[in-house]
PDB file of N, CA, C and O in Angstrom, chain B, residues numbered from 101:
ATOM      1  N   MET B 101      -1.177  -2.542 -15.559  1.00  0.00           N
ATOM      2  CA  MET B 101       0.141  -2.547 -14.934  1.00  0.00           C
ATOM      3  C   MET B 101       0.918  -1.307 -15.365  1.00  0.00           C
ATOM      4  O   MET B 101       0.975  -0.991 -16.553  1.00  0.00           O
ATOM      5  N   THR B 102       1.511  -0.610 -14.411  1.00  0.00           N
ATOM      6  CA  THR B 102       2.270   0.607 -14.687  1.00  0.00           C
ATOM      7  C   THR B 102       3.756   0.290 -14.690  1.00  0.00           C
ATOM      8  O   THR B 102       4.281  -0.319 -13.758  1.00  0.00           O
ATOM      9  N   ASP B 103       4.429   0.719 -15.767  1.00  0.00           N
ATOM     10  CA  ASP B 103       5.878   0.526 -15.841  1.00  0.00           C
ATOM     11  C   ASP B 103       6.574   1.627 -15.062  1.00  0.00           C
ATOM     12  O   ASP B 103       6.175   2.790 -15.120  1.00  0.00           O
ATOM     13  N   LYS B 104       7.613   1.254 -14.335  1.00  0.00           N
ATOM     14  CA  LYS B 104       8.395   2.221 -13.579  1.00  0.00           C
ATOM     15  C   LYS B 104       9.342   2.930 -14.544  1.00  0.00           C
ATOM     16  O   LYS B 104      10.089   2.275 -15.272  1.00  0.00           O
ATOM     17  N   VAL B 105       9.316   4.240 -14.553  1.00  0.00           N
ATOM     18  CA  VAL B 105      10.180   5.021 -15.422  1.00  0.00           C
ATOM     19  C   VAL B 105      11.519   5.200 -14.723  1.00  0.00           C
ATOM     20  O   VAL B 105      11.576   5.608 -13.563  1.00  0.00           O
ATOM     21  N   GLU B 106      12.586   4.895 -15.432  1.00  0.00           N
ATOM     22  CA  GLU B 106      13.926   5.003 -14.872  1.00  0.00           C
ATOM     23  C   GLU B 106      14.432   6.445 -14.945  1.00  0.00           C
ATOM     24  O   GLU B 106      14.139   7.170 -15.896  1.00  0.00           O
ATOM     25  N   PHE B 107      15.177   6.840 -13.948  1.00  0.00           N
ATOM     26  CA  PHE B 107      15.831   8.146 -13.904  1.00  0.00           C
ATOM     27  C   PHE B 107      17.132   8.056 -14.689  1.00  0.00           C
ATOM     28  O   PHE B 107      17.905   7.117 -14.499  1.00  0.00           O
ATOM     29  N   ASP B 108      17.381   9.017 -15.563  1.00  0.00           N
ATOM     30  CA  ASP B 108      18.600   9.066 -16.357  1.00  0.00           C
ATOM     31  C   ASP B 108      19.728   9.614 -15.486  1.00  0.00           C
ATOM     32  O   ASP B 108      19.765  10.808 -15.186  1.00  0.00           O
ATOM     33  N   ARG B 109      20.630   8.753 -15.089  1.00  0.00           N
ATOM     34  CA  ARG B 109      21.715   9.154 -14.176  1.00  0.00           C
ATOM     35  C   ARG B 109      22.625  10.223 -14.762  1.00  0.00           C
ATOM     36  O   ARG B 109      23.316  10.916 -14.014  1.00  0.00           O
ATOM     37  N   ARG B 110      22.642  10.373 -16.083  1.00  0.00           N
ATOM     38  CA  ARG B 110      23.461  11.425 -16.692  1.00  0.00           C
ATOM     39  C   ARG B 110      22.968  12.805 -16.286  1.00  0.00           C
ATOM     40  O   ARG B 110      23.713  13.781 -16.363  1.00  0.00           O
ATOM     41  N   MET B 111      21.697  12.888 -15.848  1.00  0.00           N
ATOM     42  CA  MET B 111      21.159  14.174 -15.390  1.00  0.00           C
ATOM     43  C   MET B 111      21.901  14.675 -14.155  1.00  0.00           C
ATOM     44  O   MET B 111      21.952  15.881 -13.913  1.00  0.00           O
ATOM     45  N   LEU B 112      22.475  13.764 -13.373  1.00  0.00           N
ATOM     46  CA  LEU B 112      23.197  14.164 -12.161  1.00  0.00           C
ATOM     47  C   LEU B 112      24.358  15.101 -12.464  1.00  0.00           C
ATOM     48  O   LEU B 112      24.733  15.925 -11.630  1.00  0.00           O
ATOM     49  N   GLU B 113      24.923  14.970 -13.655  1.00  0.00           N
ATOM     50  CA  GLU B 113      26.043  15.838 -14.021  1.00  0.00           C
ATOM     51  C   GLU B 113      25.593  17.286 -14.164  1.00  0.00           C
ATOM     52  O   GLU B 113      26.392  18.204 -13.976  1.00  0.00           O
ATOM     53  N   ALA B 114      24.320  17.500 -14.496  1.00  0.00           N
ATOM     54  CA  ALA B 114      23.812  18.856 -14.726  1.00  0.00           C
ATOM     55  C   ALA B 114      23.032  19.408 -13.535  1.00  0.00           C
ATOM     56  O   ALA B 114      22.926  20.625 -13.381  1.00  0.00           O
ATOM     57  N   LEU B 115      22.489  18.538 -12.699  1.00  0.00           N
ATOM     58  CA  LEU B 115      21.649  18.983 -11.590  1.00  0.00           C
ATOM     59  C   LEU B 115      22.464  19.274 -10.332  1.00  0.00           C
ATOM     60  O   LEU B 115      23.435  18.584 -10.023  1.00  0.00           O
ATOM     61  N   VAL B 116      22.044  20.306  -9.622  1.00  0.00           N
ATOM     62  CA  VAL B 116      22.623  20.636  -8.320  1.00  0.00           C
ATOM     63  C   VAL B 116      21.473  20.923  -7.366  1.00  0.00           C
ATOM     64  O   VAL B 116      20.339  21.134  -7.796  1.00  0.00           O
ATOM     65  N   CYS B 117      21.762  20.930  -6.094  1.00  0.00           N
ATOM     66  CA  CYS B 117      20.752  21.265  -5.098  1.00  0.00           C
ATOM     67  C   CYS B 117      20.303  22.709  -5.321  1.00  0.00           C
ATOM     68  O   CYS B 117      21.144  23.599  -5.446  1.00  0.00           O
ATOM     69  N   PRO B 118      18.997  22.955  -5.372  1.00  0.00           N
ATOM     70  CA  PRO B 118      18.520  24.322  -5.586  1.00  0.00           C
ATOM     71  C   PRO B 118      18.790  25.263  -4.402  1.00  0.00           C
ATOM     72  O   PRO B 118      18.731  26.483  -4.559  1.00  0.00           O
ATOM     73  N   LEU B 119      19.082  24.712  -3.238  1.00  0.00           N
ATOM     74  CA  LEU B 119      19.342  25.554  -2.066  1.00  0.00           C
ATOM     75  C   LEU B 119      20.821  25.846  -1.858  1.00  0.00           C
ATOM     76  O   LEU B 119      21.202  26.981  -1.570  1.00  0.00           O
ATOM     77  N   THR B 120      21.658  24.810  -2.006  1.00  0.00           N
ATOM     78  CA  THR B 120      23.077  24.966  -1.704  1.00  0.00           C
ATOM     79  C   THR B 120      23.965  25.022  -2.940  1.00  0.00           C
ATOM     80  O   THR B 120      25.137  25.389  -2.854  1.00  0.00           O
ATOM     81  N   GLN B 121      23.406  24.657  -4.086  1.00  0.00           N
ATOM     82  CA  GLN B 121      24.170  24.521  -5.336  1.00  0.00           C
ATOM     83  C   GLN B 121      25.191  23.390  -5.241  1.00  0.00           C
ATOM     84  O   GLN B 121      26.101  23.302  -6.065  1.00  0.00           O
ATOM     85  N   GLY B 122      25.041  22.523  -4.232  1.00  0.00           N
ATOM     86  CA  GLY B 122      25.941  21.394  -4.035  1.00  0.00           C
ATOM     87  C   GLY B 122      25.546  20.188  -4.873  1.00  0.00           C
ATOM     88  O   GLY B 122      24.490  20.160  -5.504  1.00  0.00           O
ATOM     89  N   THR B 123      26.419  19.200  -4.860  1.00  0.00           N
ATOM     90  CA  THR B 123      26.170  17.980  -5.628  1.00  0.00           C
ATOM     91  C   THR B 123      25.069  17.146  -4.979  1.00  0.00           C
ATOM     92  O   THR B 123      24.780  17.269  -3.789  1.00  0.00           O
ATOM     93  N   LEU B 124      24.467  16.294  -5.807  1.00  0.00           N
ATOM     94  CA  LEU B 124      23.384  15.427  -5.368  1.00  0.00           C
ATOM     95  C   LEU B 124      23.809  13.969  -5.511  1.00  0.00           C
ATOM     96  O   LEU B 124      24.627  13.624  -6.364  1.00  0.00           O
ATOM     97  N   ARG B 125      23.245  13.131  -4.667  1.00  0.00           N
ATOM     98  CA  ARG B 125      23.494  11.682  -4.724  1.00  0.00           C
ATOM     99  C   ARG B 125      22.174  11.015  -5.101  1.00  0.00           C
ATOM    100  O   ARG B 125      21.123  11.346  -4.553  1.00  0.00           O
ATOM    101  N   TYR B 126      22.238  10.081  -6.034  1.00  0.00           N
ATOM    102  CA  TYR B 126      21.054   9.363  -6.484  1.00  0.00           C
ATOM    103  C   TYR B 126      20.802   8.155  -5.595  1.00  0.00           C
ATOM    104  O   TYR B 126      21.672   7.297  -5.448  1.00  0.00           O
ATOM    105  N   ASP B 127      19.625   8.086  -5.007  1.00  0.00           N
ATOM    106  CA  ASP B 127      19.200   6.934  -4.206  1.00  0.00           C
ATOM    107  C   ASP B 127      18.181   6.169  -5.046  1.00  0.00           C
ATOM    108  O   ASP B 127      17.007   6.536  -5.097  1.00  0.00           O
ATOM    109  N   ALA B 128      18.635   5.107  -5.703  1.00  0.00           N
ATOM    110  CA  ALA B 128      17.792   4.348  -6.625  1.00  0.00           C
ATOM    111  C   ALA B 128      16.656   3.636  -5.904  1.00  0.00           C
ATOM    112  O   ALA B 128      15.546   3.547  -6.428  1.00  0.00           O
ATOM    113  N   GLU B 129      16.927   3.132  -4.709  1.00  0.00           N
ATOM    114  CA  GLU B 129      15.906   2.396  -3.961  1.00  0.00           C
ATOM    115  C   GLU B 129      14.709   3.281  -3.615  1.00  0.00           C
ATOM    116  O   GLU B 129      13.560   2.856  -3.735  1.00  0.00           O
ATOM    117  N   ARG B 130      14.983   4.502  -3.188  1.00  0.00           N
ATOM    118  CA  ARG B 130      13.906   5.421  -2.776  1.00  0.00           C
ATOM    119  C   ARG B 130      13.467   6.359  -3.896  1.00  0.00           C
ATOM    120  O   ARG B 130      12.512   7.120  -3.742  1.00  0.00           O
ATOM    121  N   GLN B 131      14.177   6.297  -5.033  1.00  0.00           N
ATOM    122  CA  GLN B 131      13.902   7.196  -6.157  1.00  0.00           C
ATOM    123  C   GLN B 131      13.925   8.656  -5.691  1.00  0.00           C
ATOM    124  O   GLN B 131      12.936   9.384  -5.775  1.00  0.00           O
ATOM    125  N   GLU B 132      15.105   9.042  -5.197  1.00  0.00           N
ATOM    126  CA  GLU B 132      15.306  10.397  -4.692  1.00  0.00           C
ATOM    127  C   GLU B 132      16.694  10.895  -5.085  1.00  0.00           C
ATOM    128  O   GLU B 132      17.612  10.112  -5.328  1.00  0.00           O
ATOM    129  N   LEU B 133      16.817  12.205  -5.140  1.00  0.00           N
ATOM    130  CA  LEU B 133      18.112  12.861  -5.250  1.00  0.00           C
ATOM    131  C   LEU B 133      18.387  13.488  -3.894  1.00  0.00           C
ATOM    132  O   LEU B 133      17.607  14.309  -3.411  1.00  0.00           O
ATOM    133  N   VAL B 134      19.490  13.100  -3.288  1.00  0.00           N
ATOM    134  CA  VAL B 134      19.805  13.495  -1.920  1.00  0.00           C
ATOM    135  C   VAL B 134      20.851  14.607  -1.918  1.00  0.00           C
ATOM    136  O   VAL B 134      21.889  14.516  -2.572  1.00  0.00           O
ATOM    137  N   SER B 135      20.542  15.656  -1.162  1.00  0.00           N
ATOM    138  CA  SER B 135      21.478  16.750  -0.940  1.00  0.00           C
ATOM    139  C   SER B 135      21.947  16.665   0.508  1.00  0.00           C
ATOM    140  O   SER B 135      21.234  17.098   1.413  1.00  0.00           O
ATOM    141  N   PRO B 136      23.141  16.110   0.738  1.00  0.00           N
ATOM    142  CA  PRO B 136      23.634  15.999   2.117  1.00  0.00           C
ATOM    143  C   PRO B 136      23.814  17.364   2.789  1.00  0.00           C
ATOM    144  O   PRO B 136      23.577  17.496   3.990  1.00  0.00           O
ATOM    145  N   GLN B 137      24.225  18.365   2.033  1.00  0.00           N
ATOM    146  CA  GLN B 137      24.454  19.686   2.615  1.00  0.00           C
ATOM    147  C   GLN B 137      23.157  20.320   3.102  1.00  0.00           C
ATOM    148  O   GLN B 137      23.127  20.915   4.179  1.00  0.00           O
ATOM    149  N   ALA B 138      22.082  20.201   2.319  1.00  0.00           N
ATOM    150  CA  ALA B 138      20.792  20.775   2.697  1.00  0.00           C
ATOM    151  C   ALA B 138      19.989  19.836   3.589  1.00  0.00           C
ATOM    152  O   ALA B 138      18.977  20.230   4.168  1.00  0.00           O
ATOM    153  N   ARG B 139      20.452  18.587   3.695  1.00  0.00           N
ATOM    154  CA  ARG B 139      19.757  17.550   4.471  1.00  0.00           C
ATOM    155  C   ARG B 139      18.329  17.345   3.965  1.00  0.00           C
ATOM    156  O   ARG B 139      17.373  17.235   4.733  1.00  0.00           O
ATOM    157  N   LEU B 140      18.230  17.300   2.612  1.00  0.00           N
ATOM    158  CA  LEU B 140      16.949  17.092   1.946  1.00  0.00           C
ATOM    159  C   LEU B 140      17.072  16.005   0.892  1.00  0.00           C
ATOM    160  O   LEU B 140      18.147  15.785   0.333  1.00  0.00           O
ATOM    161  N   ALA B 141      15.960  15.327   0.626  1.00  0.00           N
ATOM    162  CA  ALA B 141      15.889  14.335  -0.440  1.00  0.00           C
ATOM    163  C   ALA B 141      14.754  14.729  -1.367  1.00  0.00           C
ATOM    164  O   ALA B 141      13.595  14.783  -0.955  1.00  0.00           O
ATOM    165  N   PHE B 142      15.088  15.003  -2.613  1.00  0.00           N
ATOM    166  CA  PHE B 142      14.112  15.435  -3.601  1.00  0.00           C
ATOM    167  C   PHE B 142      13.567  14.212  -4.338  1.00  0.00           C
ATOM    168  O   PHE B 142      14.348  13.383  -4.804  1.00  0.00           O
ATOM    169  N   PRO B 143      12.249  14.084  -4.451  1.00  0.00           N
ATOM    170  CA  PRO B 143      11.668  12.906  -5.082  1.00  0.00           C
ATOM    171  C   PRO B 143      11.847  12.909  -6.599  1.00  0.00           C
ATOM    172  O   PRO B 143      11.965  13.958  -7.233  1.00  0.00           O
ATOM    173  N   ILE B 144      11.862  11.703  -7.155  1.00  0.00           N
ATOM    174  CA  ILE B 144      11.852  11.523  -8.603  1.00  0.00           C
ATOM    175  C   ILE B 144      10.538  10.835  -8.929  1.00  0.00           C
ATOM    176  O   ILE B 144      10.270   9.730  -8.457  1.00  0.00           O
ATOM    177  N   ARG B 145       9.721  11.494  -9.737  1.00  0.00           N
ATOM    178  CA  ARG B 145       8.410  10.939 -10.090  1.00  0.00           C
ATOM    179  C   ARG B 145       8.334  10.748 -11.601  1.00  0.00           C
ATOM    180  O   ARG B 145       8.511  11.692 -12.370  1.00  0.00           O
ATOM    181  N   GLU B 146       8.069   9.521 -12.008  1.00  0.00           N
ATOM    182  CA  GLU B 146       7.972   9.175 -13.423  1.00  0.00           C
ATOM    183  C   GLU B 146       9.223   9.609 -14.182  1.00  0.00           C
ATOM    184  O   GLU B 146       9.147  10.073 -15.320  1.00  0.00           O
ATOM    185  N   GLY B 147      10.379   9.449 -13.530  1.00  0.00           N
ATOM    186  CA  GLY B 147      11.655   9.775 -14.149  1.00  0.00           C
ATOM    187  C   GLY B 147      12.033  11.242 -14.100  1.00  0.00           C
ATOM    188  O   GLY B 147      13.079  11.625 -14.624  1.00  0.00           O
ATOM    189  N   ILE B 148      11.199  12.076 -13.479  1.00  0.00           N
ATOM    190  CA  ILE B 148      11.449  13.523 -13.432  1.00  0.00           C
ATOM    191  C   ILE B 148      11.766  13.948 -12.002  1.00  0.00           C
ATOM    192  O   ILE B 148      10.946  13.746 -11.106  1.00  0.00           O
ATOM    193  N   PRO B 149      12.949  14.537 -11.771  1.00  0.00           N
ATOM    194  CA  PRO B 149      13.266  15.021 -10.432  1.00  0.00           C
ATOM    195  C   PRO B 149      12.446  16.257 -10.090  1.00  0.00           C
ATOM    196  O   PRO B 149      12.352  17.194 -10.883  1.00  0.00           O
ATOM    197  N   ILE B 150      11.858  16.249  -8.906  1.00  0.00           N
ATOM    198  CA  ILE B 150      11.059  17.376  -8.421  1.00  0.00           C
ATOM    199  C   ILE B 150      11.957  18.174  -7.473  1.00  0.00           C
ATOM    200  O   ILE B 150      12.136  17.808  -6.311  1.00  0.00           O
ATOM    201  N   MET B 151      12.511  19.261  -7.985  1.00  0.00           N
ATOM    202  CA  MET B 151      13.535  20.008  -7.256  1.00  0.00           C
ATOM    203  C   MET B 151      12.945  21.190  -6.494  1.00  0.00           C
ATOM    204  O   MET B 151      13.503  22.287  -6.513  1.00  0.00           O
ATOM    205  N   LEU B 152      11.831  20.968  -5.831  1.00  0.00           N
ATOM    206  CA  LEU B 152      11.191  21.992  -5.028  1.00  0.00           C
ATOM    207  C   LEU B 152      11.390  21.681  -3.549  1.00  0.00           C
ATOM    208  O   LEU B 152      11.177  20.551  -3.110  1.00  0.00           O
ATOM    209  N   GLU B 153      11.795  22.683  -2.791  1.00  0.00           N
ATOM    210  CA  GLU B 153      12.013  22.484  -1.355  1.00  0.00           C
ATOM    211  C   GLU B 153      10.729  21.996  -0.676  1.00  0.00           C
ATOM    212  O   GLU B 153      10.788  21.190   0.253  1.00  0.00           O
ATOM    213  N   SER B 154       9.590  22.473  -1.128  1.00  0.00           N
ATOM    214  CA  SER B 154       8.304  22.090  -0.522  1.00  0.00           C
ATOM    215  C   SER B 154       7.953  20.617  -0.774  1.00  0.00           C
ATOM    216  O   SER B 154       7.124  20.049  -0.063  1.00  0.00           O
ATOM    217  N   GLU B 155       8.577  20.003  -1.775  1.00  0.00           N
ATOM    218  CA  GLU B 155       8.316  18.594  -2.083  1.00  0.00           C
ATOM    219  C   GLU B 155       9.377  17.669  -1.485  1.00  0.00           C
ATOM    220  O   GLU B 155       9.208  16.450  -1.496  1.00  0.00           O
ATOM    221  N   ALA B 156      10.454  18.229  -0.969  1.00  0.00           N
ATOM    222  CA  ALA B 156      11.579  17.442  -0.472  1.00  0.00           C
ATOM    223  C   ALA B 156      11.280  16.833   0.903  1.00  0.00           C
ATOM    224  O   ALA B 156      10.507  17.369   1.696  1.00  0.00           O
ATOM    225  N   ARG B 157      11.920  15.705   1.143  1.00  0.00           N
ATOM    226  CA  ARG B 157      11.839  15.028   2.436  1.00  0.00           C
ATOM    227  C   ARG B 157      13.043  15.468   3.256  1.00  0.00           C
ATOM    228  O   ARG B 157      14.174  15.448   2.772  1.00  0.00           O
ATOM    229  N   VAL B 158      12.795  15.866   4.502  1.00  0.00           N
ATOM    230  CA  VAL B 158      13.880  16.286   5.395  1.00  0.00           C
ATOM    231  C   VAL B 158      14.595  15.044   5.909  1.00  0.00           C
ATOM    232  O   VAL B 158      13.956  14.095   6.364  1.00  0.00           O
ATOM    233  N   LEU B 159      15.918  15.053   5.836  1.00  0.00           N
ATOM    234  CA  LEU B 159      16.720  13.933   6.313  1.00  0.00           C
ATOM    235  C   LEU B 159      16.991  14.083   7.814  1.00  0.00           C
ATOM    236  O   LEU B 159      17.255  15.180   8.306  1.00  0.00           O
ATOM    237  N   ALA B 160      16.919  12.986   8.507  1.00  0.00           N
ATOM    238  CA  ALA B 160      17.152  12.997   9.958  1.00  0.00           C
ATOM    239  C   ALA B 160      18.612  13.170  10.287  1.00  0.00           C
ATOM    240  O   ALA B 160      18.980  13.202  11.462  1.00  0.00           O
TER     241      ALA B 160
END
């Protein structure tokens, strides 16, 4: 059984979107950091945000 690693929400204070430098919103259900300005959602894997545009999901 694999334990789900929690994302430390305090990281949001230091992280910004790598494309727009804008603020990010944490989506706990999808385990993503959402950049509304860039219309991208960056995945969080094993508690680590993957802030690469190539790994981000495009928002509709």
